[in-house]
SEPA-955685 format. One line per 10 residues: number of its first residue (from 1); for each residue x, y, z of N, C-alpha, C. Coordinates in nm, 3 decimals, always signed. Example, Ala and Ser with C-alpha at 12.3 -4.5 7.8 and 13.67 -1.06 7.14 Angstrom:
BEGIN
1) +1.319,-0.569,+0.780,+1.230,-0.450,+0.780,+1.320,-0.330,+0.780  +1.285,-0.225,+0.708,+1.367,-0.106,+0.714,+1.290,+0.003,+0.787
***
This chain:
BEGIN
1) -2.473,-1.144,+0.900,-2.347,-1.070,+0.898,-2.379,-0.922,+0.901  -2.316,-0.846,+0.991,-2.338,-0.703,+1.003,-2.273,-0.630,+0.887  -2.329,-0.513,+0.854,-2.271,-0.432,+0.746,-2.126,-0.403,+0.779  -2.040,-0.419,+0.682,-1.899,-0.392,+0.702,-1.818,-0.511,+0.747  -1.886,-0.618,+0.794,-1.813,-0.738,+0.834,-1.758,-0.808,+0.711  -1.643,-0.864,+0.722,-1.582,-0.939,+0.614,-1.639,-1.080,+0.615  -1.692,-1.126,+0.500,-1.744,-1.263,+0.499,-1.632,-1.362,+0.527  -1.665,-1.468,+0.598,-1.562,-1.568,+0.630,-1.556,-1.677,+0.525  -1.653,-1.681,+0.433,-1.652,-1.780,+0.326,-1.696,-1.713,+0.198  -1.661,-1.774,+0.087,-1.711,-1.728,-0.041,-1.858,-1.763,-0.048
11) -1.936,-1.681,-0.114,-2.078,-1.709,-0.131,-2.101,-1.768,-0.269  -2.181,-1.869,-0.294,-2.240,-1.954,-0.191,-2.134,-2.049,-0.137  -2.160,-2.097,-0.017,-2.066,-2.186,+0.048,-2.078,-2.327,-0.009  -1.979,-2.364,-0.084,-1.978,-2.497,-0.145,-1.842,-2.559,-0.121  -1.836,-2.690,-0.113,-1.706,-2.754,-0.095,-1.614,-2.718,-0.212  -1.489,-2.694,-0.181,-1.392,-2.659,-0.285,-1.279,-2.757,-0.284  -1.210,-2.765,-0.397,-1.096,-2.855,-0.408,-0.979,-2.802,-0.326  -0.979,-2.673,-0.299,-0.871,-2.611,-0.221,-0.934,-2.538,-0.103  -0.925,-2.593,+0.016,-0.990,-2.531,+0.132,-0.945,-2.388,+0.157  -0.821,-2.354,+0.127,-0.773,-2.218,+0.151,-0.838,-2.115,+0.060
21) -0.904,-2.160,-0.047,-0.968,-2.064,-0.137,-1.087,-1.995,-0.070  -1.134,-2.047,+0.042,-1.241,-1.983,+0.119,-1.186,-1.881,+0.219  -1.059,-1.860,+0.220,-0.996,-1.767,+0.314,-1.055,-1.627,+0.297  -1.090,-1.559,+0.404,-1.149,-1.425,+0.394,-1.057,-1.323,+0.326  -0.927,-1.345,+0.330,-0.835,-1.253,+0.261,-0.855,-1.261,+0.110  -0.878,-1.383,+0.061,-0.903,-1.401,-0.082,-1.036,-1.335,-0.118  -1.136,-1.352,-0.034,-1.266,-1.289,-0.056,-1.253,-1.138,-0.058  -1.179,-1.082,+0.036,-1.160,-0.937,+0.042,-1.094,-0.885,-0.086  -0.990,-0.952,-0.131,-0.923,-0.909,-0.254,-1.017,-0.924,-0.373  -1.094,-1.030,-0.376,-1.191,-1.049,-0.483,-1.294,-0.938,-0.488
31) -1.343,-0.896,-0.371,-1.439,-0.786,-0.366,-1.377,-0.656,-0.418  -1.253,-0.631,-0.382,-1.183,-0.511,-0.429,-1.168,-0.514,-0.581  -1.128,-0.629,-0.634,-1.110,-0.643,-0.779,-1.244,-0.630,-0.851  -1.347,-0.695,-0.800,-1.478,-0.689,-0.864,-1.535,-0.548,-0.862  -1.525,-0.479,-0.749,-1.576,-0.342,-0.742,-1.501,-0.252,-0.841  -1.370,-0.266,-0.847,-1.291,-0.188,-0.941,-1.330,-0.218,-1.085  -1.343,-0.346,-1.118,-1.377,-0.384,-1.255,-1.514,-0.331,-1.296  -1.612,-0.346,-1.208,-1.747,-0.299,-1.241,-1.752,-0.148,-1.254  -1.690,-0.077,-1.160,-1.689,+0.069,-1.171,-1.613,+0.115,-1.295  -1.501,+0.052,-1.325,-1.422,+0.090,-1.442,-1.503,+0.070,-1.570
41) -1.572,-0.044,-1.582,-1.655,-0.068,-1.702,-1.767,+0.035,-1.711  -1.836,+0.058,-1.602,-1.950,+0.150,-1.601,-1.906,+0.293,-1.630  -1.805,+0.340,-1.558,-1.757,+0.477,-1.578,-1.699,+0.496,-1.717  -1.628,+0.394,-1.766,-1.572,+0.401,-1.900,-1.680,+0.408,-2.006  -1.785,+0.327,-1.992,-1.895,+0.328,-2.089,-1.966,+0.463,-2.090  -1.989,+0.519,-1.973,-2.057,+0.649,-1.966,-1.970,+0.761,-2.023  -1.840,+0.755,-1.999,-1.750,+0.856,-2.053,-1.745,+0.845,-2.206  -1.736,+0.724,-2.254,-1.731,+0.702,-2.400,-1.862,+0.746,-2.465  -1.974,+0.713,-2.402,-2.103,+0.752,-2.457,-2.121,+0.904,-2.452  -2.081,+0.966,-2.342,-2.102,+1.109,-2.325,-2.005,+1.198,-2.402
51) -1.882,+1.150,-2.420,-1.778,+1.234,-2.482,-1.706,+1.168,-2.598  -1.726,+1.039,-2.614,-1.651,+0.968,-2.718,-1.506,+0.946,-2.681  -1.477,+0.952,-2.551,-1.338,+0.939,-2.505,-1.322,+0.812,-2.423  -1.231,+0.723,-2.462,-1.206,+0.604,-2.380,-1.149,+0.644,-2.244  -1.179,+0.564,-2.143,-1.132,+0.592,-2.007,-0.980,+0.598,-1.999  -0.910,+0.513,-2.075,-0.762,+0.517,-2.071,-0.710,+0.649,-2.127  -0.776,+0.703,-2.227,-0.736,+0.833,-2.281,-0.761,+0.943,-2.177  -0.876,+0.935,-2.110,-0.907,+1.031,-2.005,-0.800,+1.027,-1.897  -0.758,+0.908,-1.860,-0.654,+0.893,-1.760,-0.527,+0.965,-1.804  -0.490,+0.951,-1.929,-0.373,+1.021,-1.983,-0.393,+1.172,-1.974
61) -0.508,+1.220,-2.021,-0.533,+1.365,-2.021,-0.531,+1.422,-1.879  -0.589,+1.351,-1.785,-0.591,+1.397,-1.645,-0.448,+1.406,-1.591  -0.371,+1.301,-1.610,-0.236,+1.298,-1.555,-0.146,+1.403,-1.619  -0.156,+1.420,-1.749,-0.076,+1.523,-1.817,-0.128,+1.661,-1.778  -0.260,+1.676,-1.773,-0.320,+1.806,-1.743,-0.291,+1.858,-1.603  -0.272,+1.770,-1.507,-0.246,+1.816,-1.370,-0.096,+1.822,-1.339  -0.013,+1.794,-1.436,+0.132,+1.798,-1.417,+0.186,+1.939,-1.441  +0.304,+1.968,-1.384,+0.364,+2.099,-1.409,+0.381,+2.122,-1.559  +0.347,+2.241,-1.603,+0.356,+2.279,-1.745,+0.268,+2.192,-1.834  +0.176,+2.118,-1.774,+0.085,+2.029,-1.849,+0.161,+1.935,-1.942
71) +0.267,+1.876,-1.886,+0.343,+1.777,-1.962,+0.412,+1.682,-1.866  +0.433,+1.559,-1.915,+0.502,+1.453,-1.841,+0.597,+1.383,-1.938  +0.702,+1.326,-1.882,+0.786,+1.243,-1.969,+0.712,+1.113,-1.996  +0.748,+1.049,-2.104,+0.687,+0.920,-2.136,+0.713,+0.821,-2.023  +0.832,+0.827,-1.963,+0.867,+0.736,-1.853,+0.779,+0.761,-1.732  +0.757,+0.887,-1.696,+0.670,+0.920,-1.584,+0.528,+0.871,-1.610  +0.480,+0.894,-1.731,+0.345,+0.853,-1.766,+0.331,+0.702,-1.760  +0.430,+0.630,-1.810,+0.426,+0.483,-1.806,+0.417,+0.434,-1.662  +0.492,+0.496,-1.571,+0.489,+0.454,-1.431,+0.354,+0.485,-1.366  +0.295,+0.597,-1.402,+0.169,+0.637,-1.340,+0.050,+0.556,-1.388
81) +0.052,+0.512,-1.513,-0.065,+0.439,-1.563,-0.038,+0.290,-1.575  +0.076,+0.247,-1.525,+0.108,+0.104,-1.517,+0.104,+0.033,-1.651  +0.168,+0.091,-1.750,+0.184,+0.027,-1.880,+0.332,+0.015,-1.909  +0.366,-0.077,-1.996,+0.504,-0.087,-2.043,+0.534,+0.035,-2.129  +0.662,+0.059,-2.155,+0.697,+0.172,-2.241,+0.636,+0.154,-2.380  +0.633,+0.030,-2.429,+0.571,+0.004,-2.559,+0.421,+0.030,-2.556  +0.356,-0.008,-2.447,+0.213,+0.015,-2.433,+0.180,+0.163,-2.429  +0.262,+0.240,-2.357,+0.241,+0.384,-2.349,+0.266,+0.448,-2.485  +0.367,+0.401,-2.556,+0.397,+0.456,-2.688,+0.277,+0.438,-2.780  +0.220,+0.320,-2.783,+0.102,+0.295,-2.869,-0.018,+0.378,-2.824
91) -0.039,+0.388,-2.694,-0.150,+0.467,-2.642,-0.133,+0.614,-2.681  -0.014,+0.668,-2.660,+0.011,+0.808,-2.692,+0.002,+0.832,-2.842  +0.042,+0.735,-2.922,+0.025,+0.747,-3.068,-0.122,+0.775,-3.101  -0.212,+0.700,-3.040,-0.356,+0.715,-3.069,-0.411,+0.847,-3.015  -0.371,+0.884,-2.894,-0.421,+1.008,-2.834,-0.365,+1.129,-2.911  -0.240,+1.120,-2.956,-0.180,+1.228,-3.035,-0.246,+1.238,-3.173  -0.276,+1.124,-3.231,-0.343,+1.123,-3.362,-0.479,+1.193,-3.354  -0.546,+1.183,-3.239,-0.673,+1.252,-3.219,-0.653,+1.401,-3.192  -0.528,+1.443,-3.168,-0.498,+1.584,-3.148,-0.503,+1.632,-3.005  -0.510,+1.539,-2.907,-0.524,+1.579,-2.768,-0.391,+1.599,-2.696
101) -0.287,+1.534,-2.741,-0.153,+1.552,-2.685,-0.054,+1.561,-2.800  +0.065,+1.608,-2.765,+0.174,+1.608,-2.862,+0.302,+1.570,-2.790  +0.393,+1.515,-2.866,+0.526,+1.483,-2.812,+0.614,+1.606,-2.826  +0.694,+1.629,-2.722,+0.790,+1.740,-2.724,+0.926,+1.687,-2.683  +1.028,+1.731,-2.754,+1.165,+1.691,-2.720,+1.213,+1.773,-2.602  +1.301,+1.711,-2.524,+1.364,+1.781,-2.413,+1.487,+1.852,-2.468  +1.501,+1.983,-2.445,+1.614,+2.056,-2.500,+1.749,+2.017,-2.438  +1.748,+1.957,-2.320,+1.873,+1.924,-2.253,+1.909,+1.776,-2.257  +1.814,+1.691,-2.299,+1.840,+1.547,-2.303,+1.760,+1.488,-2.419  +1.825,+1.457,-2.526,+1.753,+1.411,-2.645,+1.688,+1.274,-2.626
111) +1.722,+1.202,-2.520,+1.658,+1.074,-2.492,+1.522,+1.092,-2.427  +1.496,+1.208,-2.369,+1.372,+1.235,-2.298,+1.268,+1.294,-2.393  +1.149,+1.236,-2.389,+1.037,+1.285,-2.469,+0.923,+1.316,-2.373  +0.867,+1.436,-2.390,+0.752,+1.476,-2.309,+0.622,+1.450,-2.386  +0.516,+1.428,-2.310,+0.381,+1.426,-2.363,+0.316,+1.552,-2.308  +0.268,+1.637,-2.397,+0.209,+1.765,-2.356,+0.065,+1.775,-2.405  -0.017,+1.839,-2.325,-0.157,+1.861,-2.359,-0.167,+1.968,-2.466  -0.248,+1.947,-2.568,-0.274,+2.047,-2.671,-0.398,+2.128,-2.629  -0.426,+2.240,-2.696,-0.551,+2.312,-2.667,-0.675,+2.223,-2.687  -0.674,+2.140,-2.790,-0.787,+2.048,-2.810,-0.795,+1.947,-2.696
121) -0.679,+1.905,-2.647,-0.675,+1.813,-2.533,-0.728,+1.878,-2.406  -0.694,+2.004,-2.386,-0.745,+2.078,-2.270,-0.896,+2.091,-2.277  -0.949,+2.122,-2.396,-1.094,+2.134,-2.413,-1.163,+1.999,-2.387  -1.105,+1.893,-2.442,-1.164,+1.760,-2.420,-1.155,+1.720,-2.273  -1.044,+1.753,-2.209,-1.029,+1.722,-2.066,-1.138,+1.790,-1.985  -1.166,+1.915,-2.015,-1.271,+1.988,-1.941,-1.408,+1.924,-1.964  -1.438,+1.891,-2.089,-1.566,+1.828,-2.122,-1.578,+1.690,-2.056  -1.474,+1.611,-2.069,-1.476,+1.475,-2.014,-1.479,+1.477,-1.862  -1.411,+1.572,-1.801,-1.411,+1.582,-1.655,-1.552,+1.608,-1.603  -1.624,+1.697,-1.669,-1.762,+1.724,-1.627,-1.847,+1.597,-1.636
131) -1.833,+1.523,-1.744,-1.907,+1.396,-1.761,-1.867,+1.295,-1.654  -1.736,+1.282,-1.633,-1.684,+1.184,-1.539,-1.728,+1.216,-1.395  -1.730,+1.344,-1.361,-1.773,+1.383,-1.227,-1.920,+1.347,-1.203  -2.005,+1.364,-1.307,-2.146,+1.324,-1.293,-2.156,+1.174,-1.267  -2.078,+1.097,-1.342,-2.080,+0.951,-1.324,-2.025,+0.911,-1.188  -1.917,+0.974,-1.145,-1.861,+0.943,-1.013,-1.960,+0.975,-0.902  -2.028,+1.087,-0.916,-2.128,+1.125,-0.816,-2.235,+1.016,-0.804  -2.282,+0.969,-0.919,-2.390,+0.869,-0.919,-2.344,+0.733,-0.869  -2.228,+0.687,-0.915,-2.189,+0.548,-0.891,-2.088,+0.526,-0.778  -2.020,+0.631,-0.736,-1.920,+0.615,-0.630,-1.957,+0.695,-0.506
141) -2.002,+0.818,-0.523,-2.028,+0.905,-0.409,-2.164,+0.878,-0.346  -2.270,+0.878,-0.426,-2.406,+0.864,-0.372,-2.428,+0.736,-0.293  -2.376,+0.620,-0.338,-2.402,+0.498,-0.260,-2.336,+0.495,-0.121  -2.242,+0.585,-0.095,-2.169,+0.585,+0.032,-2.202,+0.710,+0.113  -2.199,+0.695,+0.244,-2.213,+0.812,+0.331,-2.081,+0.887,+0.333  -2.083,+1.010,+0.383,-1.959,+1.087,+0.391,-1.854,+1.016,+0.477  -1.891,+0.963,+0.595,-1.790,+0.890,+0.672,-1.735,+0.768,+0.598  -1.819,+0.698,+0.523,-1.772,+0.582,+0.446,-1.674,+0.626,+0.336  -1.705,+0.737,+0.269,-1.614,+0.787,+0.164,-1.480,+0.826,+0.224  -1.483,+0.892,+0.337,-1.360,+0.934,+0.403,-1.278,+0.812,+0.446
151) -1.345,+0.714,+0.503,-1.276,+0.592,+0.547,-1.221,+0.515,+0.427  -1.298,+0.507,+0.318,-1.251,+0.439,+0.199,-1.126,+0.507,+0.143  -1.126,+0.639,+0.138,-1.008,+0.711,+0.090,-0.888,+0.683,+0.179  -0.908,+0.682,+0.309,-0.799,+0.652,+0.402,-0.746,+0.511,+0.380  -0.836,+0.416,+0.367,-0.797,+0.275,+0.350,-0.723,+0.255,+0.218  -0.778,+0.309,+0.109,-0.714,+0.292,-0.021,-0.576,+0.358,-0.027  -0.564,+0.475,+0.035,-0.434,+0.542,+0.042,-0.334,+0.458,+0.120  -0.380,+0.403,+0.230,-0.293,+0.319,+0.313,-0.248,+0.195,+0.235  -0.340,+0.131,+0.164,-0.305,+0.013,+0.084,-0.208,+0.049,-0.028  -0.236,+0.160,-0.098,-0.147,+0.203,-0.207,-0.007,+0.231,-0.155
161) +0.001,+0.301,-0.044,+0.132,+0.335,+0.011,+0.206,+0.213,+0.061  +0.135,+0.120,+0.124,+0.199,-0.003,+0.174,+0.246,-0.089,+0.058  +0.167,-0.098,-0.047,+0.205,-0.179,-0.163,+0.324,-0.116,-0.235  +0.327,+0.016,-0.242,+0.438,+0.085,-0.306,+0.568,+0.069,-0.230  +0.557,+0.062,-0.099,+0.677,+0.050,-0.015,+0.731,-0.091,-0.015  +0.641,-0.189,-0.030,+0.683,-0.328,-0.018,+0.768,-0.374,-0.136  +0.715,-0.362,-0.255,+0.789,-0.408,-0.373,+0.801,-0.559,-0.375  +0.841,-0.615,-0.489,+0.844,-0.760,-0.502,+0.950,-0.830,-0.419  +1.054,-0.763,-0.378,+1.163,-0.830,-0.305,+1.175,-0.781,-0.161  +1.076,-0.709,-0.112,+1.084,-0.657,+0.024,+1.092,-0.772,+0.124
171) +1.169,-0.753,+0.224,+1.179,-0.850,+0.331,+1.273,-0.965,+0.302  +1.340,-0.963,+0.190,+1.431,-1.073,+0.158,+1.570,-1.043,+0.205
***
């Protein structure tokens, strides 16, 4: 099989109870999930070891830090990190307890709560970003050529946009 070719069967090739489970589309999705899981574990472990910051906390700090006024509503944050509102509430409780973010009330809508970066959060974000960039360089950038990185970014963007447009009831 040439580099870049999609395998037509799962490796190793063994009889299965469900013949469709050998479908190359299932293999492709499996490869995507496995690569994501392995990179997430590896990058998370290195970030935690280097900075003492869990990867999910880093994700919060990055998203809040790059937002206008360095704050996001809880609803926006929940949508961006794919957690339920209860999950985001618990996560933000822990990150706020560490002093990296704070909750702010909206002056025009008392139902809206913002998550804002604190000075300690900004400092941790800078430290963690430096660590994370070193890990990304080693585990994501170096193994790929520049054309492969560019193509991967194009493909992932295309998949993200197509999945976002489709939704669970599209085409019905």
